[in-house]
N, C-alpha and C positions, 0 to 999 in steps of 0.2 A: 638580557631579560631572564628573570628567574623562571626556569622551566616548570616549576610547580607553584607558580603564583596563583593567588586567588584574585577574583575581580574586586575592585574597590567599590564600595557601596555607592559612591557618588556616580559611578559610570552607569549604573543601572537605572538612573532616573531619566524619564523621557519628558520632553517639553515640546510644545507646539504653539505656533501663533500664525495668524493669517497675514498674507501680503498680497494685495491686489496687483495685477499686472496684465499686460497684453503682449508680452514678448513671445516670440515663437518657441524659444527654448528657455528653460530655467537655467540660471547660471550662478546664483548666489549660494553661499555656503560651500563647504568642502566637497559636497556630493549633490547630485541631482537625479531626479526621476522624471522623465517626460512620458506622459501617458497619451497615446494617440487613439482616442476612442473611435475614430472613423476608419481605423485600419484593423478590421477583425481578423483573427487567426482561425476561427472556427468555434464550434460549441464544445464546451468541456463536458464529456460524458460523465454523468454521476458515478458510473461504475468504476471510474478511475480512483474513487475514494473507498474501494472495497477492502475486505479483510480475508484472512486465511486461517483455517483451523485444521488441525491434524490430530489423529489419535496418537498422541505423543505425550508421555508423562501425564501431567494434570491439566492439559489443555481442555480436553472434553470432560473427563471424570474429575469432578471437584471444581473445575473452571466453569464449564457450561452446565453440565448435568450433575445435579445433587440428589435426584430421586424424589419421587412424589411423597414419600414418607419422611423426608428430611425435616428437621427443625429449622433449617435454613430457609428463609422466605423463598418460595419457588412458585412457578406457574406451570403446573403439570410436570414437575420434576426439573424444570429449567430455572437456573438462578435468576430471580426477579431483578436484582440489582443490575445484572448485566444487560437484561432486556431494556431496562429504563435508560441506562447510559448509552446504549446503541441508538435508541430513538433520539436521545439528546444530540448526537452528532450526525443524525440522518444517515446512518450507515446504509449504503445502497445495495451491497452485495456481500455474500460470504462464500468462500470456496472451501470445499470439503470432499472427501475424507483425508486427503493428503495432496502433496508430499509423498515421500517414499512409502508411507503406509498404504496409499491408494493401490499400488501395484502388487500388494499381497492380500488385498481385501476382496471378499466375496459379498457383494451387496445383499444377497439373499439371506446371509446369516443374521442380518440386522432387521429381519421382518418377522411377522407373526407374533404370537403371545410372548411378551418379554421374558417371562419366567422359563419359557421352554426354548429360548434361543441358545444355540451352541456356543460354548466358550472356545476360543481359538488362540493359537500363538500368532500374534501380529508382528509386524516389522520391528516395533519398538518394545514389545513385551506382550504379556497376556492380554487378550481382548475379550471382555465379557459380552459384547454386542448388546448391551442394554440401551445404547444410543445408536439407532440406525437411521434409515432414510426418512421414515415418518417423523421421528423425533427431531432430526435436523431441519426438515422443511418447516415443522411447527415452530422451531426456534427462529427460523428466518421470518416467518409470517408474524410472529409476536414482535420481532425486532423491526419489522417493516422493511426487510431486506430481501433481495432476490437470491435464490440458491444457485450455486455454480458447482456442478458435480464433476469429479475427476474419475474417469473410467480406468479400469485395470486392463492394461494392454500386455503386461509382462506375463501374467500367470492365469488369465481367463480367456476363453474363446470369444470371438466377435459376437456370437449369439447371446452371450451374457449381457452385452451392451444393449442389444435389441430388447431383451427382456426387462432390463432396468428402465429403459425409456417407456416401455409399455406399462410397467408397474407405476411409474410416476405420472404419466400423462394420459393413459387410455381412460375412456368413460367406464364407469363401474358396470353399466348395463350391457356392455358389448365386448367385454374382454375378461379372460380368466384372471390375468394379473391385476386388472383394474378392480375386479371383485375382491381379490386378496387385499389390495390397498384399502378398500372400503371396510373389510373385516378388521383391518389394523387400525380403524378409527378415522379414516379420511375418505368419505364418499366422493368428494369433489376432486377432480384431477389436480395434481400439483402444478402442471403446466411449466415444468422446468425447461428453460430455454438454453442455458449455458452448459455446455458439455466439453470437458477437456478429454482429448483422445490420448490418454496416458499422461505420465508425469516424468520429467527428466529422463526421457527414453535413451539418452546418451550415457546414463549412469544407472542409478538404482531402479529405473523403470524398464530395464531390459538390456542395458549395455549394447544397444543397437548401433550399427553404422547408419549414417543418414539415409542411404539408399534402402537399407533394410527397414528402417522405421517408415520410410515412404511407402513400402509395400504393405506394412501393417496398417498405416493410415488408410490406404485404399480399401483394404479388407474390412476394417471396422466401420467405415463410413458409407459403404455401398448399400443402397436400398434400406436405409434405416427407417423404422416405422415413424409415421408422422401423425400427430393428433392436434386438433385445435387450429387456430388461424395463424398464429405466429410461427415462422420457421425456426428450426433449431439453429443455435449459434455454436458451430463446432470450432474448437480451438486446438491447433496443432502443438505438439510438444517441441518447442524450439530450444535454443542453445542456452548455455550458461555464459553470461557476460559478453565477452568479445570473441566468442567462437564463431567467426564469420564463415568458416568452412562448413559448419553444420547447416547453416541457413542456405548457403550457396548450393551445396550438394543435394539437400532435400528439395529445394525448389527446382533445380535442374532435372532431377529424376522424376519429379511428380507432375510438374506443370509444363513439360516440354516433350517433344517427340510424338510418335504415332499414338501412344497410349496416354497422352497427356490428359490430366484432369482439368476441368475448368476451375480457375481460382475461386469461383463463386461457391464451391463446396466448402470452403474454409472461411470463417469469419475473423479468426484471430490467430496470431503466431506468438506463442509464449516465449518470453525471455526472462531468465532469473538472474538477479544481480545482488549478491551479498557483499557487503563492504567490510573488509578486514583492515585493521590497523597494521600496515606493512612498513612502518617507519624503520623497523629493525631488519628489514630484508626478507626475502621470500625463502620458504623452506617446504619440503615435502611433508613435514609433520604439521597437520592442520592446526592442532592446538598450539604448537610452538610458533606458528605463523601469526596467530591472533594475539591482539593486545588484551588488556584487562578492562572490564567494564567500569571499574572504579579507580584503579591505580594507573592514572595517566598524567602526563605533563602537557605543557602548552604545545610542544611539537606534536605529540600524539593527537591532540585536539585538532590541529590544522591538517595533519596528514589524513585523519579519518574523513574530514570534510572534502579534502582534495580527491581522495579515492572515490568517495560517493559522487562527486561531480563528474567523474568519467562516464557515468551512465548516459549522459546526453549525447556524447559523441558515439557511443555504441549504438544507441537507437537510430541515429542518423545513418550509420554505416549499414546496419541491417535493413533499414528502409530502402536504401539505394539498391542493395542486392535484390530485395523482393520486387522492386520495380522492373527488373529485367524480365520477369516472367508474369508480373501482374501490374502492367503499366497504369491501369485505372485505379490501382490501390484499393481493390475490394477488401483485401486482407489487411487488417490493422494489427498493430503491435499490442501485446498483452503482457504486462509485467506483473505476473501473479505471484511472485515471491521477491521481496526486496527488504533490505534493512541491514544493520550491522550485526556481525557475528563475532563474539568474543570467546576467549578460553573459559572453561568451566570455573566455578568457584564463587559466584555472586548470587546464585538462586536464593529466593526467599524461603524455600522449603525444599527438602531433599526429593520430594515427589515431582518437582518441576524439572523434568529431564530437558536438557539444553536451556534451562532457564537462566536468565541473566538480568542484572539490574539495569534500569533505564534512567539515564541522567539527562541533564540539560544538553549535553553534547549530542545525544541521540535525538533529542527533539529538534535540534537544528538540522541534523542530517535528514530526518524525516521531512521536515519542512522544505528543504532545498530539493528533495526528490519530488515532492508534490508540485513545487513550482516548475520543475522540469517538465512534468506531465502537462501542466497548464499551458506551457509555452508551445507545446506540440499537440494540440487537440485534434489535428488532422491525422496524426500518426497513432496515438495511444488511445485505445477505446476501453480498456479494462486494466486495473491494477489491484494488487492485494498485498497489504503490509503483512509481513511474516514475523510473529504470529499474533493472534488476537489476545490471548490470555495465557499467563504462566509459561512463557517460552521466550523466543528471540524477539526483541524490539516490541514487546507487548504494550497494549494500551491499558491492560488491567492485570492486577495480581489478586489471586483469591486462594484461600485455604480455610476449609471448614466455614465458620461464620465470619471470617475476615475477608474484606473486599475493599480494594483501593484502586484509584486511577494513577497512571504514570504520567510523566510530562508529555508523552505522545498523545494521550487523550486530549490535552488542551490544544495540540496542533490540529487535530481533526475537528475539534469544535470551532477553532478559529477559521479554518479553511472551508468549512461546509458551505459557506455562501458562494463559493466558486462553482458548486455543482449545478450543471445545466446552464451556467452562464456563458456569455459570448466572450471568449478570450480576445483581448486586444493587445496591440503591441505596446510594450513599455520599455523604454531605454534607460538603463541604470548606469550612472557614472559615479565612480568613487575611487579614491586612492587605493592601490593594492596593499594587501597585508604582507609584510616582509618578515621572514624568520630564517633561522639556520637549521638545516637538517644534516646530521652527520658531517658537520664541518663545511657543508656547501650551502650557498644561498638558495632560498626557495621563496615562492610567493603564492598568494591566493587572492581572488577577487575580493573587493572590500564591501560590496553591497550587491545583492541580487534578489530577484523575486519574480512575480507575475501579476497580471491584472485581468479583471473580467468585469463585464457589465451585466446586470440583471435588472431590467427596467431602467429606472433612473439612479440605481445604486451602483457605484463603482467600488469594487473590492480590490484593494492593493495589498499584497502580502510581500514581506521582505525579510531576508536573513542578513544580519550583520555578524560575521564570524570573528571580528576583531575582539580579542579578549581584553584589550586595554582602552580602546578608543570608541566613544560614541560617534555617530555620524550625523552631523547637522546637515539636513538635506532640504533642498528646495524642490517641491513636487509641483509640477505644472501639468494641468489637464487641458489639452488643446480642444477647441470647439465646444466648450461648456463652461458654465459658471458653477462654483462649489457653494452650496447653500449651507451645509452643516457637515459635521463629521465626528466619528468616534474612533478611538484606537484601542486595540486589545494587545497586550504585550506579555510575552513569556520570557523572563530573564531571572537571574539570581546573582547573588554576590559571590557564590562559590561555583566554580566550573563543574564540580563533581556533585552538585545538588541533585537529590533524588528523593523519592517518597518510599516510606516503609510502613509496615503495619503499625509500628509504634509512633511514627511521625508521618501521617498520611498527607499532610499539606506542606511538605518541605519545598515543593515546586508547584506553583499554580499561576494562572494568568490573572491579569488585572486590566480593568477597563477605565478609560478616561475620555472626556470630551475633547474634541479638537476644534478650536476656534477657526472659522473659515469664512471666506467671502472673496469673490472674484475667481480668478483662474488658478491661483497659486496658493499652496500651503507650505509653511516651513515646519518641519518636524525633525526632532532629534531621535534617531534610532539608537537605543541603548547598546552598550558593548555586549557582545555575546548574547544576542537576542533574536527572537522571532516576533514580528509585528504584523497585525492585520489592521489596515485602515479601511473604514467603511465611510465613503463620502457620498452624500446626497447631491446630485447634480441637477441643474436646471438648464 
């Protein structure tokens, strides 16, 4: 196999036709998907389709915030095109202000008259504080998303969190900080429910040991002010990837012994998972360990997807440890930073700190990650793709008056019908993909995805990672008849396909009708593709 091969144009073509049948399992074709709609897995929380923004490079300034006096179309200073696109994908939640920035940020600096706010030195550079809490919540409201705030545990006292909650949620007629919020232009309470207690407290968020962070968590969450009817959803700063020791030691020190807290104090346990292309081996040099966003071969393609697929086993392992001290599983997993992370050099503009190009490969990785969350609706309650704009794995790139979507945007548009759906068991069967890595044989699954029901609509999403072979697949739906269907496909003839300001439509989805009738549909999943099948059942 040519390790720098391009896809053949013919492999990208999808085809579908109906086959009626009453068999218990589909078997025709080289692959099959059996959807068992009477075996629910749980409800897919809409918040699993959330996003992450940090005061980093041009994520906020130029990405989200352009200013009220800008010639760029804006709604109260917020880029209008971004608002419209977030509504298009039904974005349910946005996490802010970090990231590592959160633990060097004083929320009070971003309040009051904008022209009088102090400029500060932030974690990633100078911070003018033009975009603060009220601007962020307004951005969320305009986008029809819920705000998720990350508190500063490393460098602010616990009292600062109390005050921030009061500023956000207290009625204006009964609170000093509520009145301040009203003076800032928001008379009605923000009613922010989601609060992260620190960020990556094992690293940039304080370099704590698990037991030390446990003490900080106790201090920051004891007797927090409460306003409104809905309780606060407090999210603990959990581990990176497979650091099971962090989870085990935090839960042991916090939820056991004479001074044990009730697990009910915490709604979620954050896990961060960034995927690196490690086909060339691990190193302590971060940038050297990472692959390139654009210069990759077929082996790099498969290795990135294989690394990304590890997340599912990590979630299971953390879940098992959490069960030792929270057997009723009140605390859910929160994956509020995920995505690929490449070495520098492919940003569309120098202002895009940590910016990187987003290709078809990244779209497949994002899709398989969302499918992982869909298969575990009982475990994962919130997730946030890192990051929304002008950064890692972004859905959007913007600079001045230029604004485009990346292949990831189409993934979230295709998958939005899973939100709030009832996940059901789907069994995928396909030949494995075989390749050679550093002289040794390696392989990867040949077709994988997830399924959910929303009323009489079945949404089936699937990733075909094979760069050479389309998957002719028999899809069988047990206990239902298929009346009609549509398919939306994201694929390209070039593995490295991506969008730029000069060529904004290099990668985009396409939709086609699926002829259907009976219990079975035959569909060909194109090589190197993500597909959403929407089937109307009777």
